[in-house]
Backbone bond lengths (Angstrom), bond angles and torsions (degrees), N, CA, C in turn:
res aa  C-N    CA-C-N  psi(-1)  N-CA   C-N-CA  omega(-1)  CA-C   N-CA-C  phi
1 M - - - 1.551 - - 1.556 104.02 -
2 D 1.360 112.19 139.22 1.495 120.09 165.56 1.524 110.67 -66.15
3 M 1.337 118.93 115.25 1.420 121.36 -170.25 1.488 110.27 -66.55
4 G 1.304 117.72 -10.95 1.513 118.51 177.77 1.510 110.98 -87.20
5 T 1.362 118.05 -14.36 1.427 120.37 -178.71 1.474 110.38 -129.16
6 I 1.433 113.27 165.33 1.358 116.67 170.88 1.497 107.83 -156.86
7 R 1.371 115.42 138.24 1.476 121.11 -179.79 1.556 107.11 -116.14
8 V 1.301 108.07 131.10 1.470 121.26 -176.69 1.532 107.92 -115.06
9 A 1.290 121.03 120.59 1.539 124.20 176.28 1.542 108.71 -108.33
10 I 1.305 110.42 131.10 1.451 120.35 175.54 1.523 110.59 -124.74
11 D 1.228 120.36 112.47 1.506 124.16 173.21 1.557 113.27 -112.16
12 G 1.341 110.60 171.94 1.476 111.52 -178.95 1.484 107.44 152.70
13 P 1.417 116.46 166.03 1.468 123.06 -179.45 1.527 110.22 -74.60
14 A 1.319 112.52 169.80 1.531 123.35 -178.33 1.580 107.27 -61.55
15 G 1.277 118.96 137.37 1.494 122.00 171.09 1.493 110.53 82.83
16 A 1.360 121.63 8.52 1.455 123.80 176.54 1.507 118.52 -77.54
17 G 1.381 114.00 -12.73 1.465 121.82 -177.94 1.475 117.89 90.73
18 K 1.383 117.20 14.05 1.386 124.47 -179.23 1.546 117.35 -52.59
19 S 1.348 110.48 -43.11 1.482 113.99 -174.16 1.516 108.46 -72.44
20 T 1.399 115.88 -39.10 1.524 116.94 -175.83 1.426 109.02 -65.70
21 V 1.404 120.57 -36.95 1.432 124.30 -178.89 1.539 107.74 -70.22
22 A 1.360 116.88 -42.10 1.493 118.84 -176.30 1.503 110.49 -64.89
23 K 1.347 115.96 -43.52 1.495 118.43 -179.00 1.473 111.64 -64.19
24 T 1.297 117.60 -39.08 1.483 121.15 178.23 1.476 113.31 -62.96
25 V 1.344 115.13 -49.55 1.449 124.15 179.11 1.548 108.36 -60.70
26 A 1.331 116.51 -41.99 1.452 119.75 -175.29 1.571 111.47 -61.02
27 R 1.297 113.73 -37.58 1.462 118.08 176.04 1.476 113.40 -67.03
28 M 1.361 116.45 -40.35 1.432 121.96 -179.51 1.462 114.69 -62.06
29 F 1.433 115.96 -38.98 1.481 117.18 -173.92 1.547 112.00 -115.05
30 Q 1.431 111.28 13.58 1.488 115.21 175.19 1.473 111.16 59.97
31 L 1.286 118.51 41.68 1.390 126.08 177.44 1.584 108.78 -96.61
32 E 1.330 115.92 149.97 1.424 119.38 174.68 1.629 109.65 -82.15
33 Y 1.331 112.87 122.41 1.533 116.23 -175.54 1.520 108.44 -90.07
34 I 1.273 116.16 126.11 1.438 116.11 -179.33 1.570 106.78 -119.23
35 D 1.328 114.17 116.50 1.480 122.18 -175.93 1.461 108.56 -94.83
36 T 1.353 116.60 97.44 1.455 122.90 -178.16 1.513 108.96 -74.28
37 G 1.336 119.51 -26.81 1.492 119.14 176.68 1.529 111.44 -61.43
38 A 1.397 115.19 -40.93 1.457 117.59 177.80 1.458 111.97 -65.89
39 M 1.351 115.58 -31.81 1.535 116.05 177.94 1.567 108.37 -66.07
40 Y 1.239 117.88 -46.04 1.481 121.31 -178.00 1.534 110.90 -64.79
41 R 1.365 116.77 -33.70 1.433 118.51 177.20 1.561 111.55 -73.91
42 A 1.335 114.92 -35.07 1.513 116.31 175.06 1.468 109.05 -63.77
43 V 1.250 124.61 -45.63 1.477 126.99 177.70 1.513 111.99 -59.59
44 T 1.299 114.51 -39.19 1.522 121.87 178.98 1.492 109.00 -64.88
45 W 1.402 117.34 -47.19 1.402 118.96 176.72 1.670 113.79 -63.49
46 G 1.265 111.83 -33.60 1.543 115.64 177.86 1.566 107.95 -68.72
47 I 1.285 116.34 -40.64 1.466 118.27 176.71 1.518 113.55 -62.61
48 I 1.330 114.13 -43.46 1.504 117.21 179.87 1.476 110.39 -69.69
49 H 1.397 116.41 -45.69 1.423 117.46 175.20 1.474 120.53 -58.36
50 G 1.381 113.76 -34.06 1.401 120.71 178.68 1.477 114.83 -90.69
51 N 1.366 115.74 2.75 1.519 119.39 177.93 1.548 110.20 54.02
52 I 1.356 115.77 45.75 1.526 116.98 -178.46 1.492 105.49 -96.97
53 P 1.327 114.57 122.70 1.517 118.45 174.18 1.493 111.00 -69.81
54 L 1.359 120.96 135.05 1.414 123.39 179.84 1.499 112.15 -65.40
55 D 1.318 116.78 -23.47 1.451 118.95 -175.54 1.611 112.62 -90.77
56 D 1.361 112.24 2.03 1.464 117.55 174.82 1.478 110.51 -96.20
57 E 1.331 118.66 97.44 1.455 123.12 -173.34 1.504 113.05 -62.62
58 R 1.436 111.85 -36.39 1.479 114.17 -176.28 1.470 113.26 -68.25
59 Q 1.384 118.33 -45.25 1.367 123.68 175.28 1.547 113.85 -60.40
60 L 1.330 114.83 -43.94 1.499 121.22 177.46 1.471 114.31 -58.09
61 R 1.382 114.50 -49.27 1.461 119.29 177.11 1.549 114.21 -63.12
62 S 1.321 115.41 -35.05 1.536 118.68 176.94 1.531 108.03 -65.37
63 F 1.373 117.66 -46.59 1.461 120.23 -178.81 1.530 109.44 -60.97
64 L 1.310 119.71 -44.10 1.445 123.62 -172.32 1.512 108.17 -72.70
65 G 1.394 116.54 -35.01 1.475 119.39 -177.29 1.505 112.21 -68.17
66 S 1.321 117.81 -28.82 1.484 118.31 178.07 1.578 110.25 -103.00
67 L 1.206 119.00 13.50 1.448 123.64 -178.02 1.553 114.46 -61.58
68 Q 1.344 116.81 119.17 1.455 120.18 173.91 1.591 106.29 -119.82
69 L 1.359 110.75 111.04 1.517 117.25 -174.08 1.447 112.63 -136.77
70 S 1.381 112.62 132.90 1.393 116.56 178.22 1.617 108.12 -146.50
71 V 1.434 111.50 140.88 1.414 118.20 176.09 1.517 106.78 -125.79
72 E 1.363 113.33 118.89 1.477 123.38 -172.36 1.454 108.91 -120.68
73 H 1.361 114.39 148.37 1.461 121.41 175.86 1.474 110.98 -122.91
74 G 1.382 118.86 122.05 1.473 120.16 -179.23 1.553 113.08 -80.75
75 A 1.296 115.79 -177.70 1.457 123.50 -177.35 1.562 107.44 -62.83
76 D 1.382 115.18 -31.36 1.474 120.23 -177.02 1.590 111.78 -87.62
77 D 1.342 115.85 12.36 1.395 121.38 177.54 1.457 112.10 74.70
78 R 1.378 121.14 3.85 1.496 125.30 177.27 1.487 107.37 -70.75
79 Q 1.416 113.47 134.79 1.369 120.67 179.63 1.523 107.50 -96.90
80 S 1.270 113.73 136.14 1.541 119.07 173.75 1.552 108.39 -123.40
81 V 1.400 110.31 122.27 1.428 116.99 -176.85 1.534 106.18 -112.60
82 W 1.294 117.31 126.36 1.533 123.92 -176.46 1.455 109.06 -121.54
83 L 1.303 118.47 129.52 1.505 125.43 175.77 1.506 109.48 -126.89
84 N 1.334 116.18 111.31 1.415 119.78 174.03 1.646 110.62 56.77
85 G 1.298 116.13 42.07 1.427 125.63 -179.89 1.498 120.62 77.47
86 Q 1.387 114.92 8.45 1.447 119.39 178.59 1.503 107.57 -119.82
87 E 1.357 111.91 133.11 1.508 120.11 178.59 1.448 104.76 -82.77
88 I 1.435 115.73 126.49 1.489 124.75 -174.19 1.439 113.40 -129.25
89 N 1.445 116.50 37.99 1.453 120.23 -179.04 1.501 116.53 -54.13
90 E 1.330 119.57 -46.27 1.395 125.26 -176.40 1.562 112.20 -82.46
91 Q 1.349 116.88 -34.48 1.358 122.31 -177.39 1.585 114.83 -61.53
92 I 1.354 112.48 -33.55 1.447 118.07 -175.44 1.515 113.99 -75.74
93 R 1.289 116.57 -14.77 1.414 124.65 173.98 1.470 120.49 -93.24
94 S 1.389 113.51 7.28 1.465 118.58 -176.36 1.584 109.45 -72.11
95 P 1.367 114.06 154.86 1.488 114.35 176.31 1.553 115.63 -59.29
96 Q 1.400 114.27 -27.40 1.475 113.85 179.63 1.536 110.22 -70.54
97 V 1.330 120.00 -33.25 1.499 119.70 -178.08 1.530 104.72 -78.69
98 T 1.338 121.28 -38.34 1.462 120.99 178.99 1.473 112.78 -61.07
99 N 1.297 117.15 -33.43 1.520 120.32 -175.60 1.558 107.30 -85.04
100 Y 1.269 121.57 -11.46 1.409 118.82 -177.74 1.528 112.50 -115.73
101 V 1.339 119.68 -13.64 1.467 121.07 -172.82 1.549 113.90 -57.59
102 S 1.220 116.08 -39.04 1.488 121.08 -178.79 1.544 111.20 -65.31
103 V 1.359 117.62 -34.71 1.364 119.46 -177.52 1.530 109.50 -75.49
104 V 1.318 116.21 -34.44 1.493 123.38 177.77 1.539 105.93 -69.73
105 A 1.348 117.69 -43.78 1.414 119.46 -172.59 1.604 113.45 -67.40
106 A 1.386 111.52 -16.68 1.496 115.42 179.44 1.440 115.40 -81.94
107 Q 1.404 115.82 -4.47 1.458 117.48 -176.79 1.596 109.08 -82.30
108 P 1.272 115.03 127.94 1.463 119.56 -174.65 1.617 114.07 -60.57
109 L 1.384 110.70 -37.07 1.502 111.22 179.96 1.532 107.79 -65.47
110 I 1.278 122.22 -39.12 1.476 121.19 -176.20 1.416 110.21 -72.76
111 R 1.337 123.64 -37.72 1.389 122.65 177.71 1.494 112.66 -65.60
112 E 1.365 118.22 -43.20 1.415 120.41 178.22 1.510 112.70 -57.35
113 R 1.274 115.65 -44.80 1.473 120.10 178.13 1.520 115.22 -62.90
114 L 1.333 115.44 -44.38 1.476 117.00 179.67 1.470 115.56 -74.54
115 V 1.415 117.77 -25.87 1.405 119.45 172.32 1.548 107.62 -68.42
116 E 1.275 121.15 -37.21 1.471 120.37 173.75 1.491 113.63 -56.73
117 L 1.358 113.51 -45.59 1.484 119.97 179.14 1.569 111.09 -64.07
118 Q 1.327 117.04 -44.76 1.403 121.73 -177.62 1.537 110.06 -58.96
119 R 1.385 116.79 -48.64 1.408 121.73 178.52 1.483 111.11 -61.80
120 E 1.332 119.83 -40.17 1.474 120.33 -179.88 1.561 111.34 -67.35
121 I 1.272 115.85 -34.53 1.455 117.78 -179.49 1.507 111.10 -70.01
122 A 1.309 120.61 -30.69 1.452 128.13 -175.96 1.503 110.75 -92.05
123 R 1.363 118.89 -5.53 1.392 117.27 179.50 1.569 115.43 -57.96
124 H 1.291 121.05 126.74 1.471 127.24 175.22 1.612 109.99 61.57
125 K 1.324 116.48 28.47 1.499 118.84 177.49 1.546 107.69 -130.49
126 S 1.343 113.58 152.17 1.398 117.06 167.61 1.562 110.96 -81.92
127 V 1.206 122.54 122.24 1.418 127.77 -169.06 1.500 116.27 -129.86
128 I 1.312 119.01 152.23 1.521 119.59 160.15 1.433 103.49 -130.25
129 M 1.400 112.40 131.70 1.529 119.49 -168.97 1.521 104.03 -133.56
130 D 1.357 114.26 134.37 1.448 119.74 178.44 1.498 110.57 -121.27
131 G 1.392 113.70 148.77 1.399 117.30 -177.19 1.450 108.17 177.56
132 R 1.369 121.01 -148.03 1.443 131.42 179.95 1.467 109.52 -109.17
133 D 1.312 127.80 -31.97 1.433 127.02 -175.00 1.501 113.91 -137.03
134 I 1.410 118.94 36.30 1.434 122.85 -178.84 1.533 108.91 -71.04
135 G 1.368 115.90 -47.13 1.423 117.08 -174.81 1.510 115.86 -82.73
136 T 1.351 115.44 -10.92 1.506 121.96 179.17 1.523 109.09 -101.45
137 V 1.290 122.38 -37.77 1.508 123.16 -170.97 1.501 111.96 -122.20
138 V 1.301 118.09 -50.77 1.504 119.12 -171.85 1.546 109.55 -70.02
139 F 1.370 116.70 -53.76 1.403 119.78 179.29 1.574 110.74 -130.56
140 P 1.370 117.45 66.81 1.420 118.38 175.37 1.542 113.51 -54.60
141 D 1.338 116.85 -20.70 1.537 118.50 176.99 1.473 112.19 -101.49
142 A 1.408 119.13 25.40 1.380 122.83 173.87 1.517 112.76 -53.34
143 D 1.360 118.17 146.09 1.399 121.07 -175.02 1.546 112.16 -69.31
144 V 1.376 116.42 -29.93 1.395 121.53 174.97 1.528 108.14 -152.18
145 K 1.308 112.95 141.53 1.485 117.95 -175.32 1.491 111.33 -128.94
146 F 1.342 119.29 136.63 1.387 123.54 176.12 1.551 108.70 -122.24
147 F 1.337 115.45 151.11 1.425 120.40 169.31 1.560 108.39 -128.30
148 I 1.325 113.11 102.93 1.480 120.96 -171.89 1.518 108.94 -95.79
149 T 1.266 112.36 122.81 1.527 117.22 -177.98 1.545 108.27 -136.51
150 A 1.339 112.26 179.63 1.534 118.90 179.17 1.520 101.87 -169.62
151 S 1.335 116.17 162.38 1.410 120.64 176.51 1.479 111.48 -62.80
152 L 1.354 117.52 154.63 1.442 122.64 -179.45 1.580 111.39 -55.35
153 E 1.318 112.01 -43.06 1.459 113.22 -177.92 1.540 115.30 -67.94
154 V 1.270 115.16 -32.85 1.466 116.35 179.64 1.515 108.15 -76.94
155 R 1.336 116.71 -36.93 1.505 115.42 176.78 1.562 112.59 -64.15
156 A 1.265 113.94 -39.72 1.459 121.42 -179.84 1.531 110.55 -62.70
157 M 1.255 116.97 -42.22 1.497 122.25 177.36 1.457 111.22 -63.30
158 R 1.344 114.36 -47.80 1.471 119.10 177.03 1.520 114.27 -54.48
159 R 1.304 114.31 -48.85 1.466 119.89 -178.87 1.543 108.94 -71.02
160 Y 1.317 120.83 -35.07 1.485 121.10 175.46 1.513 109.47 -60.70
161 R 1.235 117.00 -42.57 1.480 118.85 -178.25 1.558 113.49 -71.14
162 E 1.300 113.61 -31.96 1.445 119.24 -178.99 1.558 105.57 -71.60
163 L 1.294 119.31 -42.00 1.488 121.71 174.94 1.428 114.76 -61.00
164 L 1.389 120.15 -44.67 1.356 126.63 177.77 1.576 108.56 -59.12
165 A 1.307 119.62 -45.56 1.413 123.66 -179.85 1.579 112.66 -61.95
166 R 1.323 114.25 -24.67 1.425 119.35 174.67 1.465 115.84 -85.58
167 G 1.434 115.55 2.92 1.362 122.73 176.66 1.481 115.93 83.64
168 L 1.318 117.18 16.52 1.407 123.12 -178.69 1.529 112.21 -93.48
169 A 1.371 118.65 139.37 1.380 126.08 178.96 1.587 109.12 -83.50
170 V 1.334 118.83 105.55 1.393 118.31 -173.87 1.535 108.95 -134.92
171 D 1.326 117.46 161.69 1.447 123.93 179.53 1.539 108.10 -115.07
172 Y 1.261 119.22 132.06 1.385 122.27 -173.48 1.497 113.40 -61.09
173 E 1.339 118.59 -41.50 1.490 123.92 175.57 1.400 114.39 -58.42
174 V 1.406 116.58 -41.04 1.526 120.53 177.33 1.484 110.25 -67.27
175 V 1.387 117.60 -41.60 1.446 118.59 178.60 1.593 111.95 -59.30
176 K 1.393 113.02 -43.00 1.371 118.96 179.81 1.576 112.61 -61.74
177 Q 1.277 115.10 -48.14 1.468 121.31 177.61 1.527 112.35 -56.12
178 E 1.315 114.66 -41.93 1.555 119.58 178.16 1.443 110.48 -62.24
179 L 1.393 117.98 -47.69 1.415 119.65 -179.06 1.483 109.02 -64.60
180 Q 1.211 121.82 -38.43 1.490 124.66 179.04 1.516 108.09 -58.23
181 R 1.378 115.94 -48.31 1.465 124.51 176.98 1.545 112.27 -55.68
182 R 1.227 113.57 -45.08 1.477 119.26 -177.60 1.554 108.14 -71.36
183 D 1.280 120.37 -38.36 1.441 121.05 176.14 1.500 115.96 -56.45
184 E 1.462 112.31 -35.12 1.466 119.80 -174.43 1.466 105.18 -79.81
185 L 1.340 121.11 -42.91 1.511 123.73 174.98 1.358 111.76 -58.50
186 D 1.317 121.60 -47.88 1.506 123.87 -175.84 1.505 113.97 -65.94
187 S 1.415 115.11 -40.01 1.433 119.14 -172.22 1.532 112.81 -88.23
188 K 1.337 118.80 -17.86 1.417 125.73 -179.86 1.587 117.53 -100.31
189 R 1.310 110.87 -6.37 1.527 114.82 -179.21 1.549 110.79 -62.98
190 A 1.303 118.17 149.37 1.424 120.25 -179.75 1.474 112.85 -76.09
191 H 1.387 121.31 -27.13 1.399 123.38 -178.15 1.489 111.26 -104.10
192 S 1.241 116.82 120.99 1.495 121.26 175.87 1.567 115.16 51.91
193 P 1.350 118.27 53.87 1.417 123.93 -178.99 1.550 111.68 -59.83
194 L 1.376 116.85 152.63 1.418 124.48 170.55 1.471 110.78 -61.06
195 Q 1.377 118.84 115.11 1.480 119.45 169.40 1.433 107.12 -166.94
196 P 1.362 117.61 153.74 1.474 115.81 -177.24 1.471 111.53 -73.81
197 A 1.340 114.91 148.09 1.433 118.97 173.66 1.460 109.32 -67.65
198 P 1.354 121.83 153.87 1.435 125.92 -175.93 1.543 112.28 -59.26
199 D 1.342 115.75 -30.18 1.474 118.49 -178.11 1.527 109.62 -107.90
200 A 1.292 117.90 24.12 1.401 119.16 -179.38 1.626 112.36 -84.85
201 I 1.329 116.26 143.42 1.460 118.98 172.99 1.517 107.83 -81.40
202 I 1.256 119.54 119.05 1.465 122.80 180.00 1.506 114.00 -93.55
203 L 1.383 114.06 118.98 1.406 119.43 -177.64 1.543 109.90 -113.05
204 D 1.328 119.70 113.54 1.509 123.40 175.76 1.521 101.48 -88.19
205 T 1.286 118.84 109.61 1.459 126.18 -176.78 1.570 111.97 -91.24
206 S 1.351 119.13 7.26 1.496 121.22 -175.86 1.593 113.83 -52.17
207 E 1.327 110.89 -36.96 1.472 113.15 -178.80 1.555 111.67 -121.57
208 M 1.343 113.08 26.75 1.474 117.65 179.43 1.564 109.63 -111.38
209 T 1.243 118.37 147.16 1.410 124.15 175.79 1.579 108.27 -84.15
210 L 1.249 114.35 160.11 1.507 116.38 176.11 1.593 111.90 -55.31
211 T 1.330 108.73 -44.74 1.557 112.39 -178.67 1.563 108.74 -58.44
212 E 1.277 119.22 -39.39 1.417 121.92 -173.86 1.576 110.12 -69.28
213 V 1.333 113.44 -40.30 1.385 119.93 177.22 1.537 116.37 -62.12
214 V 1.397 112.21 -46.76 1.431 121.96 174.67 1.574 111.13 -59.90
215 E 1.282 114.87 -43.87 1.508 118.11 177.83 1.566 110.32 -59.57
216 R 1.229 116.76 -44.84 1.470 121.37 -177.65 1.474 110.27 -63.31
217 V 1.354 118.46 -45.55 1.455 125.28 -179.40 1.543 107.93 -66.19
218 S 1.329 115.28 -45.83 1.450 118.31 -178.93 1.583 115.61 -62.14
219 E 1.328 112.93 -47.41 1.500 114.51 179.47 1.542 108.18 -64.30
220 T 1.277 126.96 -28.38 1.384 128.80 175.83 1.459 107.87 -61.12
221 I 1.340 114.10 -52.11 1.426 120.33 -175.67 1.543 113.14 -63.09
222 R 1.311 115.73 -33.62 1.419 120.85 179.34 1.541 107.00 -66.02
223 R 1.251 118.26 -45.85 1.415 124.51 179.52 1.536 111.11 -56.23
224 V 1.291 112.02 -44.76 1.557 112.86 -176.41 1.540 107.09 -72.19
225 K 1.258 122.52 -39.46 1.455 123.33 176.15 1.448 116.19 -60.71
226 R 1.495 116.02 -25.20 1.401 119.68 173.38 1.469 110.43 -83.55
227 G 1.296 119.42 -1.76 1.487 122.95 -179.78 1.515 112.89 84.09
228 E 1.336 113.38 18.72 1.530 118.87 175.53 1.544 110.38 -95.37
229 H 1.337 111.60 160.61 1.489 117.07 175.68 1.408 111.86 -75.68
230 P 1.354 119.82 133.09 1.447 118.55 -178.01 1.499 113.20 -67.47
231 C 1.290 117.73 142.27 1.545 122.85 -179.18 1.450 107.96 -78.49
232 T 1.325 117.41 122.41 1.489 119.92 -179.08 1.527 116.14 -99.75
233 T 1.304 117.76 11.68 1.404 120.42 176.57 1.482 113.35 -118.71
């Protein structure tokens, strides 16, 4: 490891709390947080907005070849997502994007292009990156890897409460079914399926508070920065 930089990979299923943990830890260690989920959502919105068929390789290559994508975080923790010069913060959280993003993310051409972008963003920087294949594909040589998960019921309730807090009228059972569908799509896709890296530290957060998860992740990062082997139990 370059002692001036550190790369932290966090993978796991939808609704596990990866982004919240990653953003909190990023602030603690002054790491750059890279939200790969927002990147896939942005591309999904672009494909929907541009009416691009996923089975039309020519159109898809053209779209990806001219792709200009950035995800920025301000001092107030506000996220700004830009696609081809347009800010699309709200658009990427729409139900249409949510329902389609796993299908889009399963496309090899799209994953290959976004992996390129993610690696370029993280070049020569200390980063914490969350997603589905960070420790297995994007950064298999990450300094420390976590796989954060929780039971389907717990994740569904967390997502349900999050959506309610945003003022959306949602049904818990519908949220649960949608998470289950995304789990199946993410874990069974042929290209870069969702799975823990062999050397990832697996954290089941079903009965853990956010503070407890952050403390566990933070202590592991401290050990790695001291040159010690991360504790995996």
